[in-house]
RODO-2510 file (C-alpha; in nm, 4 decimals, decimal comma):
residues 509
     n   res          X          Y          Z
     1     m     2,9776     4,6992    -0,5910
     2     l     3,0561     5,0307    -0,4523
     3     a     3,3611     5,1294    -0,2559
     4     a     3,4690     5,4215    -0,0682
     5     v     3,8385     5,5423     0,0051
     6     r     3,9197     5,8286     0,2028
     7     s     4,1613     6,0968     0,0678
     8     a     4,2098     6,4692     0,0969
     9     a     4,2494     6,7806    -0,1054
    10     l     4,4159     7,1291    -0,0733
    11     v     4,2666     7,4838    -0,0137
    12     g     4,5019     7,7343     0,0162
    13     i     4,7573     7,5623     0,2714
    14     d     4,5057     7,3790     0,4410
    15     a     4,3503     7,0379     0,3568
    16     y     3,9978     6,9030     0,3560
    17     d     3,8624     6,5272     0,3585
    18     v     3,7803     6,3848    -0,0003
    19     t     3,5879     6,0433    -0,0092
    20     v     3,6664     5,8376    -0,3476
    21     e     3,3715     5,6838    -0,4477
    22     v     3,4086     5,4037    -0,7244
    23     d     3,0983     5,2340    -0,8642
    24     a     3,1803     4,9413    -1,0998
    25     a     2,8683     4,8368    -1,2648
    26     a     2,7681     4,6158    -1,5633
    27     g     2,7382     4,8183    -1,8852
    28     l     2,9223     4,9343    -2,1861
    29     p     3,3256     4,9640    -2,0920
    30     q     3,3660     5,3280    -1,9765
    31     w     3,5332     5,5344    -1,7028
    32     t     3,3614     5,8675    -1,5590
    33     i     3,5003     6,0849    -1,2967
    34     v     3,2778     6,3301    -1,1558
    35     g     3,2738     6,5701    -0,8570
    36     l     3,4271     6,8781    -1,0289
    37     a     3,7412     6,7223    -1,1228
    38     a     3,9979     6,9455    -1,3151
    39     g     4,2104     6,8340    -1,5860
    40     a     4,4781     6,6823    -1,4448
    41     v     4,2255     6,4703    -1,2049
    42     k     4,0289     6,3599    -1,5201
    43     e     4,3656     6,2455    -1,6861
    44     s     4,3999     5,9957    -1,3971
    45     r     4,1662     5,7267    -1,5736
    46     e     4,4563     5,6851    -1,8221
    47     r     4,7313     5,6643    -1,5444
    48     v     4,5400     5,4628    -1,3018
    49     g     4,4480     5,1985    -1,5807
    50     a     4,7875     5,1213    -1,7049
    51     a     4,9169     5,1180    -1,3808
    52     l     4,6737     4,8534    -1,2488
    53     v     4,7488     4,6473    -1,5580
    54     n     5,1174     4,6881    -1,5227
    55     s     5,0903     4,6073    -1,1311
    56     g     4,9457     4,2647    -1,2398
    57     f     4,5669     4,3417    -1,1465
    58     v     4,2596     4,2877    -1,3680
    59     v     4,0468     4,5744    -1,5002
    60     p     3,7331     4,4230    -1,5919
    61     p     3,5192     4,5666    -1,8589
    62     r     3,2802     4,7278    -1,6750
    63     r     3,1016     5,0895    -1,6397
    64     i     3,3156     5,2486    -1,3618
    65     t     3,1989     5,5909    -1,2047
    66     v     3,4312     5,7720    -0,9805
    67     n     3,2791     6,0498    -0,7737
    68     l     3,5195     6,2884    -0,5467
    69     a     3,2957     6,3913    -0,2508
    70     p     3,1808     6,6780    -0,1638
    71     a     3,1032     6,7222    -0,5344
    72     d     3,0543     7,0848    -0,5127
    73     v     3,4252     7,1779    -0,4545
    74     r     3,6885     7,2023    -0,7420
    75     k     3,9422     6,9278    -0,7053
    76     e     4,2933     6,9472    -0,8567
    77     g     4,6343     6,7711    -0,8864
    78     t     4,7190     6,4102    -0,9028
    79     a     4,7149     6,2911    -0,5391
    80     f     4,3770     6,1041    -0,6364
    81     d     4,5482     5,8433    -0,8531
    82     l     4,6189     5,6084    -0,5569
    83     p     4,2719     5,6042    -0,3824
    84     i     4,0872     5,5811    -0,7066
    85     a     4,3350     5,2770    -0,8004
    86     l     4,2477     5,1045    -0,4499
    87     g     3,8703     5,2115    -0,5001
    88     i     3,8821     5,0145    -0,8449
    89     l     4,0451     4,7121    -0,6876
    90     i     3,7528     4,6977    -0,4300
    91     a     3,4994     4,7575    -0,6467
    92     t     3,5874     4,4891    -0,8726
    93     g     3,6372     4,2318    -0,5890
    94     q     4,0273     4,2297    -0,5556
    95     l     4,0696     4,4159    -0,2522
    96     d     3,8477     4,3808     0,0909
    97     s     3,6927     4,7291     0,1815
    98     r     3,8006     4,6987     0,5566
    99     s     4,1729     4,6842     0,4608
   100     v     4,1203     5,0502     0,3898
   101     a     3,9326     5,1558     0,6780
   102     g     4,0479     5,4181     0,8990
   103     r     4,3369     5,5344     0,6620
   104     l     4,3857     5,8099     0,4325
   105     f     4,5303     5,7445     0,0824
   106     v     4,7205     6,0281    -0,1389
   107     g     4,9697     5,9845    -0,4358
   108     e     5,0296     5,9953    -0,7982
   109     l     5,0812     5,6859    -0,9983
   110     g     5,3456     5,6303    -1,2809
   111     l     5,2328     5,4061    -1,5860
   112     d     5,4273     5,1340    -1,3975
   113     g     5,2430     5,1329    -1,0925
   114     a     5,5310     5,3430    -0,9007
   115     l     5,4366     5,5912    -0,6470
   116     r     5,5458     5,9541    -0,7123
   117     s     5,5756     6,2738    -0,5201
   118     m     5,2808     6,5259    -0,4838
   119     r     5,2260     6,8582    -0,3595
   120     g     5,0954     6,9485    -0,0137
   121     s     5,1945     6,6497     0,1886
   122     l     5,2746     6,8468     0,4887
   123     p     4,8927     7,0082     0,5120
   124     v     4,7451     6,6595     0,4291
   125     a     4,9517     6,5000     0,7301
   126     r     4,8591     6,7829     0,9521
   127     h     4,4898     6,7171     0,8475
   128     a     4,4987     6,3540     0,8968
   129     l     4,6301     6,4175     1,2373
   130     r     4,3616     6,6074     1,3237
   131     s     4,0978     6,3813     1,2048
   132     g     4,2439     6,0972     1,3784
   133     v     4,2804     5,8452     1,1359
   134     r     4,5033     5,5087     1,1646
   135     a     4,7644     5,5979     0,9294
   136     l     4,8628     5,8258     0,5998
   137     v     4,9737     5,6195     0,3143
   138     l     5,1711     5,8777     0,0567
   139     p     5,4619     5,8366    -0,1960
   140     p     5,8161     5,7794    -0,0341
   141     a     5,9279     6,1118    -0,1932
   142     n     5,7090     6,2900     0,0563
   143     v     5,7798     6,1196     0,3813
   144     a     6,0563     6,3676     0,5088
   145     e     5,8222     6,6678     0,4671
   146     a     5,5045     6,4779     0,6171
   147     s     5,7519     6,3452     0,9157
   148     r     5,8119     6,7100     1,0502
   149     l     5,4663     6,6450     1,2272
   150     s     5,4807     6,3709     1,5240
   151     g     5,1901     6,1461     1,6345
   152     i     5,0963     6,0406     1,2529
   153     a     5,1784     5,6801     1,1444
   154     l     5,3254     5,6780     0,7998
   155     c     5,3121     5,4541     0,4930
   156     a     5,5279     5,4987     0,2203
   157     p     5,5105     5,2121    -0,0345
   158     v     5,7319     5,2170    -0,3446
   159     s     5,4472     5,0807    -0,5788
   160     l     5,0732     5,0182    -0,6019
   161     q     5,1459     4,6215    -0,5816
   162     a     5,3498     4,6681    -0,2730
   163     l     5,0735     4,8714    -0,1034
   164     v     4,8024     4,6007    -0,2169
   165     s     5,0375     4,3078    -0,0856
   166     q     5,0305     4,4961     0,2531
   167     l     4,6629     4,5869     0,2960
   168     r     4,5792     4,2337     0,2065
   169     g     4,8040     4,1304     0,5177
   170     d     4,6664     4,4324     0,7056
   171     e     5,0331     4,5334     0,8121
   172     l     5,1271     4,8547     0,6511
   173     e     5,5162     4,8845     0,6899
   174     p     5,5751     5,2156     0,8609
   175     a     5,7808     5,4538     0,7134
   176     m     6,0996     5,6465     0,8728
   177     a     6,2196     5,9816     0,7248
   178     e     6,6043     5,9997     0,6946
   179     r     6,7651     6,2288     0,9051
   180     t     7,0496     6,4436     0,7717
   181     a     7,3210     6,6561     0,8824
   182     p     7,2777     7,0330     0,8678
   183     a     7,4014     7,1503     0,5178
   184     a     7,6706     7,4446     0,5283
   185     d     7,5535     7,7519     0,3631
   186     a     7,6412     7,7087    -0,0274
   187     e     7,7312     8,0635    -0,0850
   188     d     7,9176     8,1147     0,2615
   189     l     7,7354     8,4518     0,2803
   190     d     7,8904     8,6544     0,5711
   191     f     7,8555     9,0306     0,6556
   192     s     8,2326     9,0118     0,7305
   193     d     8,2874     8,9987     0,3172
   194     v     8,1358     9,3379     0,3088
   195     v     8,4080     9,5992     0,3412
   196     g     8,2843     9,9433     0,4599
   197     q     7,9069    10,0428     0,4632
   198     e     7,9005    10,0240     0,8290
   199     a     7,5877    10,2540     0,8262
   200     a     7,3928    10,0145     0,6084
   201     k     7,4995     9,7246     0,8304
   202     r     7,3755     9,8923     1,1204
   203     a     7,0540     9,9423     0,9503
   204     l     7,0078     9,5937     0,8470
   205     e     7,1010     9,4843     1,2113
   206     v     6,8194     9,7018     1,3236
   207     a     6,5807     9,5918     1,0530
   208     a     6,6562     9,1961     1,1458
   209     a     6,6095     9,2751     1,4914
   210     g     6,2711     9,4259     1,4572
   211     g     6,1482     9,2968     1,1309
   212     h     6,1240     9,6256     0,9963
   213     n     6,0994     9,6679     0,5853
   214     v     6,4096     9,8649     0,4762
   215     m     6,5207    10,0391     0,1236
   216     l     6,8475    10,0719     0,0032
   217     i     6,9334    10,3433    -0,2349
   218     g     7,2586    10,3893    -0,3853
   219     p     7,4338    10,3734    -0,7307
   220     p     7,5424    10,0619    -0,8916
   221     g     7,8173     9,8784    -0,7445
   222     a     7,7711    10,0218    -0,3893
   223     g     7,7187     9,7043    -0,2611
   224     k     7,3239     9,7166    -0,2032
   225     t     7,2435     9,3421    -0,3475
   226     m     7,5557     9,1888    -0,1483
   227     l     7,4324     9,3557     0,1748
   228     a     7,0462     9,2641     0,0910
   229     r     7,1677     8,8948     0,0502
   230     r     7,3050     8,8562     0,3676
   231     m     7,0139     8,9794     0,5409
   232     a     6,8813     8,6056     0,6014
   233     t     7,1994     8,5322     0,7504
   234     v     7,1646     8,7368     1,0841
   235     l     6,7794     8,6482     1,1331
   236     p     6,7175     8,4158     1,4130
   237     p     6,6186     8,0357     1,3522
   238     l     6,2624     7,9644     1,2490
   239     s     6,0527     7,8185     1,5353
   240     e     5,8973     7,5097     1,4858
   241     e     5,5493     7,6468     1,4250
   242     e     5,6929     7,8911     1,1726
   243     a     5,9127     7,6148     1,0065
   244     l     5,5682     7,4333     0,9681
   245     e     5,4121     7,7158     0,7810
   246     v     5,7119     7,7842     0,5347
   247     v     5,7032     7,4192     0,4666
   248     a     5,3494     7,4052     0,4217
   249     i     5,3413     7,7197     0,1709
   250     h     5,6467     7,5804    -0,0192
   251     s     5,4990     7,2301    -0,0436
   252     v     5,1564     7,3765    -0,2184
   253     a     5,3574     7,5876    -0,4764
   254     g     5,5453     7,2684    -0,5603
   255     v     5,9172     7,4483    -0,4850
   256     l     5,9954     7,2699    -0,1658
   257     d     6,3666     7,1942    -0,1119
   258     e     6,5400     6,9169     0,1025
   259     g     6,7388     7,2009     0,3034
   260     m     6,4187     7,3745     0,3976
   261     i     6,2361     7,0588     0,4780
   262     a     6,5354     6,9228     0,7287
   263     h     6,6979     7,2335     0,8599
   264     g     6,4256     7,5050     0,8816
   265     v     6,5856     7,7443     0,6502
   266     r     6,4412     8,0926     0,6501
   267     p     6,3326     8,1666     0,2887
   268     f     6,4856     8,4440     0,0929
   269     r     6,3225     8,5098    -0,2213
   270     a     6,4464     8,7677    -0,4946
   271     p     6,1792     8,8046    -0,7872
   272     h     6,2914     8,9607    -1,1104
   273     h     6,1371     9,2997    -1,1917
   274     t     5,9546     9,1736    -1,4692
   275     i     5,7488     8,9557    -1,2563
   276     s     5,3557     9,0107    -1,2903
   277     s     5,1277     9,1021    -1,0155
   278     a     4,9884     8,7595    -0,9771
   279     g     5,3426     8,6172    -0,9552
   280     l     5,4177     8,8391    -0,6976
   281     i     5,1330     8,8325    -0,4927
   282     g     4,9701     8,5237    -0,5670
   283     g     4,6778     8,4332    -0,8130
   284     g     4,5623     8,2110    -1,1182
   285     s     4,2538     8,0349    -1,1863
   286     w     4,3178     7,8227    -0,9381
   287     p     4,4856     8,0295    -0,6734
   288     r     4,8692     7,9379    -0,5851
   289     p     5,0966     8,1511    -0,3614
   290     g     5,3125     8,4199    -0,5003
   291     e     5,6484     8,5259    -0,3899
   292     v     5,5387     8,7216    -0,0872
   293     s     5,4001     8,4099     0,0491
   294     l     5,7047     8,1969    -0,0287
   295     a     5,8927     8,4693     0,1470
   296     h     5,6757     8,4210     0,4640
   297     n     5,8738     8,4215     0,7641
   298     g     6,1534     8,5172     0,5637
   299     v     6,3218     8,7776     0,3412
   300     l     6,1594     8,9412     0,0174
   301     f     6,4458     9,1290    -0,1669
   302     l     6,3092     9,3666    -0,4863
   303     d     6,6561     9,4266    -0,6445
   304     e     6,6134     9,7572    -0,8687
   305     m     6,2687     9,8156    -0,6951
   306     l     6,1874    10,1139    -0,9052
   307     e     6,2000     9,9200    -1,2409
   308     f     5,9015     9,7257    -1,1347
   309     p     5,5629     9,8251    -1,2371
   310     r     5,4095    10,0765    -0,9982
   311     h     5,0748     9,8830    -1,0135
   312     v     5,2765     9,5728    -0,9093
   313     l     5,4389     9,7620    -0,6448
   314     d     5,1220     9,8874    -0,4875
   315     a     5,0055     9,5577    -0,4859
   316     l     5,2257     9,5003    -0,1926
   317     r     5,0325     9,7418     0,0251
   318     q     4,7592     9,5015     0,1605
   319     p     4,9831     9,2232     0,2492
   320     m     5,2339     9,4123     0,4008
   321     e     4,9796     9,5758     0,6320
   322     d     4,7764     9,2482     0,6947
   323     a     5,0629     9,0013     0,6623
   324     r     4,8063     8,7862     0,4769
   325     v     4,6983     8,7793     0,0936
   326     v     4,3442     8,6893    -0,0043
   327     i     4,2620     8,5602    -0,3456
   328     a     3,9019     8,5777    -0,4068
   329     r     3,7648     8,3910    -0,7177
   330     a     3,3932     8,3470    -0,8228
   331     a     3,3799     8,0080    -0,6508
   332     q     3,5805     8,0682    -0,3171
   333     a     3,8424     8,2772    -0,1634
   334     v     4,1892     8,1520    -0,0617
   335     s     4,3999     8,2929     0,1969
   336     f     4,7890     8,2511     0,2172
   337     p     5,0361     8,3868     0,5048
   338     a     5,2664     8,6598     0,3806
   339     r     5,4428     8,8153     0,6936
   340     f     5,8046     8,8925     0,5416
   341     t     6,0778     9,1362     0,6065
   342     l     6,1043     9,3581     0,2712
   343     v     6,4375     9,4687     0,1520
   344     g     6,4434     9,6872    -0,1479
   345     a     6,7617     9,8253    -0,3615
   346     s     6,7126    10,1064    -0,6022
   347     n     6,9431    10,3732    -0,7877
   348     p     6,8927    10,7223    -0,6749
   349     c     6,8197    10,8311    -1,0457
   350     p     6,7449    10,6656    -1,3814
   351     c     7,1149    10,6960    -1,4925
   352     g     7,2263    10,5305    -1,1343
   353     r     7,5140    10,7782    -1,1180
   354     g     7,3439    10,9923    -0,8682
   355     g     7,5781    11,0453    -0,5520
   356     g     7,8880    10,8220    -0,6966
   357     i     8,2341    10,9200    -0,7348
   358     t     8,3330    10,7757    -1,0935
   359     a     8,1043    11,0127    -1,2796
   360     e     7,8410    11,2424    -1,2742
   361     c     7,4834    11,2218    -1,2816
   362     t     7,3081    11,3480    -1,6389
   363     c     6,9690    11,3042    -1,5543
   364     a     6,7409    11,6238    -1,5118
   365     q     6,5675    11,7265    -1,2121
   366     s     6,2334    11,6554    -1,3524
   367     e     6,3463    11,2966    -1,4413
   368     i     6,4718    11,2141    -1,1037
   369     e     6,1261    11,3301    -0,9613
   370     r     5,9250    11,1016    -1,2043
   371     y     6,1861    10,8124    -1,1327
   372     a     6,1169    10,8391    -0,7371
   373     a     5,7637    10,8612    -0,8019
   374     r     5,7375    10,5076    -0,9255
   375     l     5,7068    10,4473    -0,5365
   376     s     5,4060    10,5743    -0,4257
   377     g     5,3632    10,7686    -0,0973
   378     p     5,1634    10,5102     0,0936
   379     l     5,3831    10,2164    -0,0021
   380     a     5,6885    10,4666     0,1041
   381     d     5,5098    10,5014     0,4301
   382     r     5,5137    10,1204     0,5050
   383     i     5,8595    10,0839     0,4365
   384     d     6,0091    10,1869     0,7885
   385     m     6,3729    10,2460     0,7133
   386     h     6,5306    10,4265     0,3994
   387     v     6,8982    10,4108     0,3891
   388     t     7,1558    10,5570     0,1989
   389     v     7,4233    10,3383     0,0498
   390     g     7,7162    10,5300    -0,0645
   391     p     7,9953    10,4336    -0,3144
   392     v     8,3197    10,2442    -0,1556
   393     a     8,6469    10,4053    -0,2543
   394     l     8,8759    10,1384    -0,4663
   395     r     9,1580    10,1595    -0,2506
   396     e     8,9578    10,0187     0,0351
   397     l     8,8469     9,7099    -0,1633
   398     s     9,1818     9,5721    -0,0915
   399     g     9,1462     9,5977     0,2682
   400     k     8,9860     9,3344     0,4988
   401     s     8,6436     9,4275     0,6546
   402     t     8,6467     9,5218     1,0117
   403     g     8,2731     9,4742     1,0665
   404     s     8,0869     9,2308     1,2739
   405     s     8,0538     8,8899     1,1324
   406     s     7,7156     8,7702     1,0767
   407     r     7,7353     8,5220     1,3547
   408     n     7,7924     8,8187     1,6036
   409     i     7,5303     9,0459     1,4508
   410     r     7,2640     8,7236     1,4761
   411     a     7,3490     8,6908     1,8491
   412     r     7,2464     9,0712     1,9056
   413     v     6,9592     9,0299     1,6845
   414     e     6,8365     8,7061     1,9007
   415     r     6,8986     8,8817     2,2126
   416     a     6,6486     9,1744     2,1020
   417     r     6,4098     8,9219     1,9587
   418     g     6,3658     8,7416     2,2717
   419     r     6,2903     9,0859     2,4806
   420     q     6,0277     9,1011     2,1945
   421     r     5,8993     8,7788     2,2271
   422     a     5,8575     8,8286     2,6157
   423     r     5,6920     9,1532     2,5693
   424     y     5,4295     9,0405     2,3014
   425     a     5,3845     8,6775     2,4584
   426     a     5,0134     8,7474     2,5169
   427     m     4,9512     8,8762     2,1681
   428     r     4,8588     8,6102     1,9139
   429     g     5,0832     8,6494     1,5760
   430     v     5,3201     8,9307     1,6938
   431     g     5,6540     8,8140     1,7348
   432     c     5,8659     9,1628     1,7104
   433     n     5,8212     9,5258     1,6984
   434     a     5,7320     9,5952     1,3118
   435     h     5,4275     9,3195     1,3727
   436     a     5,2755     9,5259     1,6678
   437     s     5,0259     9,7862     1,6814
   438     g     5,1502    10,1361     1,6877
   439     r     4,8999    10,2677     1,9451
   440     w     4,9280     9,9602     2,1510
   441     l     5,3222     9,9953     2,1959
   442     d     5,2869    10,4013     2,2005
   443     s     5,0893    10,3704     2,5289
   444     r     5,2816    10,0566     2,6617
   445     t     5,6439    10,2031     2,5895
   446     v     5,8278    10,4281     2,8452
   447     v     5,9573    10,7218     2,6488
   448     k     6,1730    10,9876     2,8279
   449     p     6,0268    11,3180     2,7860
   450     d     6,3135    11,4457     2,5696
   451     a     6,2706    11,1925     2,3274
   452     r     5,9054    11,2440     2,3307
   453     s     5,9430    11,6016     2,2478
   454     l     6,2109    11,5342     1,9930
   455     l     5,9615    11,2861     1,8249
   456     q     5,6549    11,5163     1,8267
   457     t     5,8797    11,8254     1,6533
   458     a     6,0329    11,5969     1,4252
   459     a     5,7086    11,4442     1,3193
   460     e     5,5457    11,8086     1,2657
   461     r     5,8381    11,9235     1,0412
   462     l     5,8600    11,6041     0,8351
   463     g     5,4849    11,5933     0,8032
   464     l     5,4694    11,2225     0,9116
   465     s     5,1365    11,0348     0,9380
   466     a     5,0092    10,8654     1,2041
   467     r     5,1563    10,5334     1,0248
   468     g     5,4836    10,7073     0,9919
   469     y     5,5040    10,8250     1,3707
   470     h     5,4334    10,4687     1,4913
   471     r     5,7135    10,3280     1,2615
   472     v     5,9393    10,5962     1,4060
   473     l     5,8956    10,4909     1,7257
   474     k     5,8675    10,1046     1,6466
   475     v     6,2323    10,1373     1,4986
   476     a     6,3567    10,3519     1,7969
   477     r     6,1942    10,0682     2,0385
   478     t     6,4036     9,7979     1,8281
   479     i     6,7282    10,0271     1,8694
   480     a     6,6508    10,0090     2,2347
   481     d     6,6020     9,6517     2,2609
   482     l     6,9452     9,6101     2,0815
   483     e     7,0922     9,8109     2,3745
   484     d     6,8812     9,6226     2,6454
   485     s     6,7298     9,9392     2,7408
   486     v     6,3982     9,9613     2,9302
   487     s     6,3028    10,3209     2,7933
   488     v     6,3469    10,4926     2,4752
   489     a     6,6060    10,7659     2,4907
   490     a     6,6535    11,0860     2,2678
   491     l     6,9517    10,9001     2,0802
   492     h     6,7115    10,6271     1,9803
   493     i     6,4571    10,8472     1,8199
   494     g     6,7237    11,0385     1,6714
   495     e     6,8615    10,7379     1,5060
   496     a     6,5098    10,6218     1,4142
   497     l     6,4366    10,9414     1,2395
   498     q     6,7618    10,9172     1,0070
   499     y     6,5951    10,6237     0,8227
   500     r     6,2918    10,8335     0,7407
   501     p     6,2881    10,9185     0,3689
   502     v     6,3235    11,2727     0,2547
   503     r     6,0216    11,4486     0,1029
   504     r     6,0185    11,5142    -0,2436
   505     d     5,9891    11,8959    -0,1720
   506     e     6,2473    11,9013     0,0895
   507     k     6,4725    11,7449    -0,1880
   508     s     6,4333    12,0458    -0,4321
   509     n     6,4836    12,2933    -0,1872
***
């Protein structure tokens, strides 16, 4: 007898239909799984066999063949356990085939028949909604994630036995996600905790308002990491569309937490400088999202940025420009979103004491130049803002911060982002100034004559590339948005130019 059960598999952060076909024929007892199944899928025969027996079902001595169609696309993961088990029950006459019609099944089985969590339930739920299935059956642990989508009927039985009982009665019990109150920030990060560093705070406010990449340069203990970790606290809340993308990426990667599911928390990723290129950008024999994708719609913080291998840093250039990572393999190419705000932090020299007040730098000029050269020119050109963070005098640390709190800064950032959303309403995928085309912004921005003259003169003297020229204009446009100014004035251009990096030949003069 032949059975067919509908399921789904993942490619990137999207899902596609997989039909699990099961044939139980007379012959020597054996199980065969075909359809380009990866190791975890092939191991399902052991899990499914034990789950069926321990749930009280009969596994007759038959020759069982399982086909995962389409058979020319590689399948991986443990989510096929449940549809394979149901297919065997149908093929051996223990369950009516009509009970699974119009329903999609995913989930891993424990040896006792319990349904365990799986990766990628949100992409599967989105696919099920688009496909018009009657109900999606998935593990209870994945209900909160899948329920972020409205309009799809969910069923989450605790075990295979409970599911079969419901299917025999043709009444699936609907699953409801528990709603939790928003959780407070566990670390209570706030810009008001930072003493001094008003110039750096201002730079990060501009970066947050326009989505600009920023580099913090200063000696150890100046507060670079403290500032960077508070960047996410001033970003506006995720929109529903952004939150769904973030949850889908983290779910596929298997690093989704409850706070992100319930409250749409913007991601903040801070990988160590020993990370590999595949870990940062993404990769593997079966492509997985890297840190740049896990930071999508959030902040990617690279502490000690110049300690990262240069080839790893240079791999950032394409995702920073395209807001997407494409990982090509022989069988297929997988695409992951990667629109993030980069915040880098580095010392001014190898010894770290350059610009400090407690000790003098011992580095030779050649060592400083080699150290700075770890950040290539093309990558530095893609970082809109370079900010010097000086040391804070010890006598100031005992005083209270007089700067704005994260709440006040976030209010200003949200007002500026609102103006940008209105400006780019007709442009898909563009939500702030940093994402807009430089030529488009230049042609549609009112720049006062003295501001235009200042920008052109500075571009010639600083040797700005076309990308650098437009990035200065984008930062100036963001500064004007923070001040609710329709036009870009010379004052805005002047502040934006302060954030450009100094050329190495100018440093030596």
